C-alpha positions in Angstrom: -39.6 50.9 -25.6 -43.6 50.3 -25.8 -45.0 49.8 -29.2 -48.3 48.5 -30.5 -49.0 44.8 -32.0 -49.8 45.7 -35.2 -46.6 47.9 -35.7 -44.3 45.1 -35.1 -41.5 44.7 -38.0 -39.7 41.3 -38.5 -36.2 40.8 -36.7 -33.3 40.3 -38.8 -30.9 39.1 -35.9 -26.7 38.5 -36.1 -25.1 36.4 -34.0 -23.2 38.3 -31.3 -19.4 38.0 -31.1 -16.8 40.1 -30.0 -14.0 40.6 -32.6 -11.6 43.3 -33.4 -9.8 45.4 -36.3 -8.5 48.8 -37.3 -10.9 51.3 -38.8 -11.2 52.0 -42.4 -10.7 55.9 -41.6 -6.7 56.7 -42.0 -7.0 59.5 -39.7 -9.4 57.9 -36.9 -7.5 54.3 -36.0 -10.5 52.9 -33.8 -8.9 49.4 -33.1 -5.2 49.5 -33.5 -3.1 46.6 -33.2 -1.4 46.2 -29.9 -4.8 47.7 -28.0 -4.5 48.3 -24.4 -7.9 46.7 -23.9 -8.8 43.5 -21.4 -8.3 40.3 -22.9 -9.6 36.9 -22.0 -7.0 36.6 -19.3 -9.1 38.8 -16.8 -12.0 36.5 -16.8 -9.9 33.0 -17.5 -13.5 30.8 -17.3 -14.9 33.0 -20.1 -15.6 32.0 -23.4 -14.4 34.9 -25.8 -16.6 33.8 -28.6 -19.6 34.1 -26.5 -20.4 37.9 -25.4 -22.0 38.5 -22.0 -21.3 34.7 -21.1 -19.2 34.4 -18.0 -19.6 31.0 -17.1 -17.5 29.8 -20.2 -20.9 28.0 -21.8 -20.6 27.3 -25.5 -24.4 28.7 -25.5 -25.0 32.2 -25.2 -28.6 33.7 -23.6 -31.4 34.8 -26.0 -31.7 38.7 -26.3 -35.1 40.2 -25.8 -36.6 41.6 -28.9 -40.3 41.8 -28.8 -42.0 43.3 -26.6 -39.2 45.2 -25.3 -39.4 46.2 -21.6 -42.0 48.5 -20.9 -44.1 47.8 -23.7 -47.8 47.9 -23.8 -49.8 45.3 -25.9 -53.4 44.9 -26.8 -53.7 41.1 -27.4 -54.0 38.8 -24.8 -51.8 36.3 -26.3 -49.2 38.2 -27.4 -46.2 36.6 -29.9 -42.7 36.7 -28.1 -39.6 37.1 -30.0 -36.0 36.7 -29.2 -32.9 37.3 -31.2 -31.1 33.6 -31.4 -28.9 32.6 -29.1 -25.0 32.9 -30.4 -23.3 29.7 -30.1 -19.8 28.0 -31.1 -20.7 24.6 -32.3 -23.5 21.9 -31.7 -27.1 21.6 -32.6 -29.5 24.4 -33.1 -30.9 25.0 -29.8 -34.7 25.0 -28.8 -36.1 27.9 -26.4 -38.0 27.7 -23.5 -40.2 31.1 -22.7 -41.5 31.7 -19.3 -44.1 34.5 -18.4 -44.9 35.6 -14.9 -46.9 38.0 -12.8 -43.6 37.9 -10.3 -40.3 39.4 -11.1 -38.9 36.1 -9.0 -40.9 33.8 -11.8 -42.0 31.7 -8.6 -44.9 30.9 -10.3 -45.8 31.2 -13.8 -48.9 31.9 -15.9 -47.8 30.6 -19.3 -44.6 28.4 -20.4 -43.6 27.1 -23.7 -42.6 23.7 -25.0 -39.1 23.9 -26.4 -39.7 26.1 -29.5 -37.2 25.0 -32.4 -35.2 27.8 -33.2 -36.6 30.1 -36.1 -34.8 31.3 -39.4 -33.9 34.7 -40.2 -31.8 35.2 -36.8 -35.0 35.3 -34.5 -37.3 32.7 -32.6 -40.9 33.7 -31.9 -43.7 32.1 -29.6 -47.4 33.0 -29.4 -48.3 32.9 -25.7 -50.8 30.4 -24.8 -53.3 30.5 -22.5 -54.6 33.8 -22.8 -53.2 36.4 -20.3 -55.2 38.5 -18.2 -55.0 42.6 -18.1 -51.9 43.8 -16.4 -48.2 43.8 -16.1 -46.0 40.6 -16.9 -42.8 39.8 -16.6 -41.3 37.5 -19.5 -37.3 35.5 -20.1 -36.4 33.0 -22.3 -33.6 30.3 -22.2 -31.8 28.1 -25.0 -31.0 24.3 -25.0 -28.6 22.6 -27.2 -28.6 18.9 -26.6 -27.3 18.8 -22.8 -26.4 22.4 -22.7 -28.5 25.0 -21.4 -27.8 28.9 -21.7 -28.6 31.1 -19.0 -31.9 33.1 -18.8 -32.2 36.3 -21.1 -32.7 39.4 -19.2 -36.2 39.7 -17.6 -38.4 42.3 -19.7 -41.7 43.2 -18.8 -45.0 44.2 -20.9 -48.6 45.3 -19.6 -51.8 43.8 -21.2 -53.8 46.6 -22.1 -54.9 49.5 -24.6 -52.3 51.4 -26.3 -52.8 55.0 -26.8 -50.5 58.4 -26.2 -46.6 58.5 -25.8 -44.8 55.9 -23.9 -43.9 57.5 -20.3 -40.3 57.5 -19.2 -38.9 54.3 -17.4 -38.8 55.3 -13.2 -35.3 56.9 -12.5 -33.1 54.4 -10.9 -31.5 54.3 -7.8 -28.6 57.3 -7.5 -30.0 59.4 -10.6 -28.9 62.7 -10.6 -30.4 63.8 -13.6 -33.9 62.8 -16.1 -34.6 64.3 -19.3 -37.3 62.9 -21.4 -36.5 65.2 -24.6 -40.0 66.2 -25.0 -40.4 69.7 -26.2 -36.7 70.7 -25.2 -33.9 69.5 -22.7 -32.0 70.1 -19.8 -28.8 70.2 -21.5 -27.1 72.5 -24.3 -29.0 72.0 -27.4 -27.2 72.4 -30.7 -29.5 71.7 -33.8 -31.8 68.8 -34.6 -35.6 69.1 -33.7 -37.9 68.0 -31.0 -40.9 65.6 -32.2 -43.3 63.6 -29.9 -41.0 60.4 -29.8 -38.2 62.8 -28.6 -35.0 64.7 -30.0 -33.7 63.9 -33.5 -30.5 64.7 -35.2 -30.9 66.4 -38.6 -27.5 67.3 -39.4 -24.2 65.6 -38.7 -23.2 68.6 -36.7 -26.3 68.0 -33.9 -25.5 67.3 -30.6 -26.8 67.9 -26.9 -24.5 68.5 -24.2 -24.7 67.8 -20.3 -22.4 69.0 -18.0 -22.5 67.2 -14.7 -20.3 66.7 -11.5 -17.4 64.5 -12.1 -18.4 61.2 -11.8 -15.8 58.7 -11.6 -18.3 55.8 -10.8 -21.6 56.4 -12.6 -24.3 55.5 -15.8 -26.0 57.0 -18.3 -29.2 55.5 -20.0 -30.9 56.6 -23.0 -33.2 55.3 -25.7 -32.8 55.8 -29.6 -35.2 54.9 -32.3 -34.5 55.2 -35.8 -31.1 53.3 -36.1 -30.8 51.6 -39.4 -28.4 48.9 -40.4 -26.6 51.4 -42.8 -26.1 55.0 -41.5 -27.0 57.7 -43.5 -23.3 58.5 -44.8 -20.2 56.5 -43.7 -18.8 59.2 -41.7 -21.8 59.4 -39.3 -21.2 57.3 -36.6 -21.4 58.7 -33.2 -23.8 57.9 -30.6 -22.6 58.9 -27.3 -19.6 60.6 -25.9 -17.7 61.7 -22.6 -14.7 64.2 -22.1 -13.3 67.0 -20.4 -12.8 70.3 -22.3 -10.7 71.5 -19.6 -7.9 69.0 -20.8 -7.9 69.5 -24.6 -9.7 69.2 -28.0 -11.9 66.1 -28.1 -9.9 64.1 -30.4 -6.9 64.2 -28.1 -8.6 64.6 -24.9 -6.7 62.2 -21.7 -11.0 61.3 -20.6 -12.7 61.0 -23.8 -15.3 58.4 -24.4 -17.2 57.6 -27.5 -19.8 54.8 -28.8 -19.9 54.1 -32.6 -22.5 52.7 -34.5 -20.9 51.6 -38.0 -21.3 49.7 -40.9 -19.8 48.1 -44.3 -17.6 49.4 -45.6 -16.3 50.0 -42.3 -14.7 46.7 -40.8 -16.0 45.2 -37.9 -16.9 45.0 -34.9 -19.8 47.4 -36.3 -20.4 48.5 -32.5 -17.3 50.0 -30.9 -16.4 51.8 -27.6 -12.7 53.9 -27.2 -12.4 54.2 -24.0 -9.4 56.7 -22.5 -9.4 57.2 -18.8 -6.3 59.6 -17.9 -4.5 58.9 -20.9 -4.4 55.1 -20.7 -6.7 53.8 -23.7 -9.0 51.1 -24.7 -10.9 50.1 -27.7 -13.7 47.3 -28.0 -16.5 46.1 -29.7 -19.2 43.7 -30.8 -20.7 42.8 -33.9 -24.1 43.2 -33.1 -25.9 44.4 -36.3 -29.6 43.6 -35.9 -31.0 47.2 -36.3 -34.7 47.9 -37.1 -35.4 51.9 -37.4 -39.0 50.9 -36.1 -37.2 49.7 -32.9 -36.8 51.9 -29.6 -33.5 50.4 -28.0 -32.4 51.0 -24.5 -28.7 51.8 -23.8 -26.9 51.8 -20.7 -23.4 53.0 -20.2 -21.7 52.6 -17.0 -18.2 52.6 -15.0 -16.5 52.6 -11.8 -14.5 50.3 -9.3 -14.4 46.9 -9.7 -12.1 44.2 -8.3 -8.6 45.7 -8.4 -9.6 48.2 -10.8 -12.0 49.8 -12.7 -14.5 48.4 -15.6 -17.1 50.1 -18.0 -19.8 48.3 -19.7 -22.4 49.0 -22.2 -25.8 47.4 -22.3 -28.5 47.0 -24.9 -31.9 46.3 -23.4 -30.4 44.7 -20.6 -28.0 42.4 -22.4 -24.0 43.5 -21.8 -22.9 43.7 -25.2 -19.1 45.5 -24.4 -17.1 45.1 -21.3 -13.7 46.9 -20.7 -11.2 46.9 -17.9 -9.4 49.6 -17.3 -6.4 50.9 -14.4 -6.8 54.5 -14.3 -9.7 56.2 -12.2 -11.9 58.1 -14.8 -12.2 61.6 -13.3 -12.3 64.5 -15.7 -12.4 68.0 -14.0 -15.2 69.1 -16.4 -17.4 66.2 -17.4 -19.5 66.8 -20.5 -21.9 64.2 -21.5 -23.0 64.1 -25.3 -25.5 62.4 -27.3 -24.1 62.5 -30.6 -20.5 64.4 -30.9 -19.9 68.1 -32.2 -16.5 67.3 -32.9 -16.1 66.9 -36.8 -19.9 66.3 -37.3 -20.1 62.6 -37.2 -23.8 62.5 -35.5 -25.8 59.8 -37.0 -28.7 61.5 -39.0 -32.0 60.1 -38.4 -31.3 58.9 -34.7 -34.0 59.9 -32.0 -32.9 60.2 -28.5 -35.1 60.2 -25.5 -35.5 59.2 -21.7 -31.9 60.5 -20.9 -31.0 59.4 -17.2 -27.6 60.2 -15.8 -26.7 58.8 -12.2 -23.7 58.0 -9.9 
């Protein structure tokens, strides 16, 4: 979320691509051969090498990196940074930045020329001219030859003075639980410590657990900071999970969901989801690996009916990274939602969680 300009850290980006492999853990084959997950046949127009790109273009949309949505910046000419577009062949793209005081971008207060792609995985542009105080919207798209990507997700920042903690985002429609994790939690807390920036994992056995009414169509949002490219240990990688305690242990649960952040020596993909709905298992992943410990990331996991079946998605800062299509309804009798996961002590030490929101 928000951060002062002086605290920005250069962002090392990696191209996003979906890839699948088995885990190096003998007791946890995360992405087995014969995966029952969705494939490109469910979306014949998609280019499987460019995630979040249903149009089939060879050029993916850039990803907002800094300032993140909801930030307050003191400079009237802030530097805007995106993670470079994933692409399949072609010349290195250029980038068009747009800034507006309207979410529709009907009128612009600033627009860049075509900015050459930066090195190190990110591209930046310093806004010209100076901006007035108040909220602004920004977005970016890439161009390579005659091919243009779609625009990135729209992010917001406010020109003003910094100070005090970043307020939680406003609750989206359908919110049934909102927990800022400042000084305590609405959930069951086991271990960790509460800081001014949220609840921090201090031991791999730490977790916060929420019990909610069964959500066969729902979403969970939360923010994290303190995530590094390599976790504190190889066996610490569980960020988030859902399961039904009335249906058996977590590892054998027929309604088990877990989100994992891995690193070498694990095999790619380093960001993985295992989705088990009434015994139907799907494993999907993304190669995203551009973690910065000083950044605050906003996660969204959503699921429910779509088309003739169901779909689940993982979004990071508004960018869709992982999509899963499944047939059987996700309908646990008892619905647990967890930050970190108690089972086997695999929570990521150092991860800090804040601003949890759950909805239907």
